[in-house]
N, C-alpha and C positions, 0 to 999 in steps of 0.2 A: 504494500500500500504506500502510495506517495503522500506527501504532506497535504496536498489539495483535497484528496478524498477523506483524509482524517479530519481536516477542518470542516469539510462539507458535512460529514457525519455528526460532528460536535454541534455545528450550527443547526442542523436539522433536528437534533435531539433537543436543543434549547428551545427552538421554535415550537416543537411538539409539546413540550412541557408547558410552555406559556399558553398555547392554545387550549390544552386540557384544563389548566388552572382557570383561565378566563371563561371558558365555556361550560365547565362542569363544577369545579371545586368552589369557586367564588359564588355562583348563583345558589348552590346548595347551602353554603354557609350563611348567605344573606337571608335565604328563606327560613333557615333555622332561627336566626336572630329575630325575624318578624314573628315567627310562631311563638317564640319564648315571650316576646313583648305582649302578644295577644293573650296568651295564657295568664300572664301576670295581671293584665288588665281585668280579665274575667274573674280571677281569684280575688282581686281587690273589691269587685262589685258584689262578691258573694259573702263577704265578711261584714259584720255590723261595724259602722263607723260613726254612729250618732245621728243618722237621719237621711243621708243622701245615697246610700247603697241600695242595690236591688233587694238585698236581704232585709233591710229596714222597711222597705216598702211592702214586702210580703208580710212581715210581722205586723205592720199597721193594718193591712187588709184583714189578716187573720183575727186580730183583736176586734175589729169592727164587726166582722161576721159573727164572732162569738157573742158579742154584746147584742147583736140583732137576734140571734137564735135564742138567747136568754129572754129577751123581751117578748118574742113571739110565743115561746113555749110557756113562760111564766110572766104574764103582763103585770101582775100585782104581787 
């Protein structure tokens, strides 16, 4: 093998690694980061935080329904 073919092989390998990184590795890594952020956001909304989370809203609705059921079944 002469020096030109060795350099061409090295250059081709470097370009191939770059293409694989940009086309496969980096998009998967970014997708995983977005997925982690989405899961974190959903987890935040599922914990009580004093009134603004989805869990707090569900608890308020449940309390209202319980009071309404008590009033309907036992009005006095």
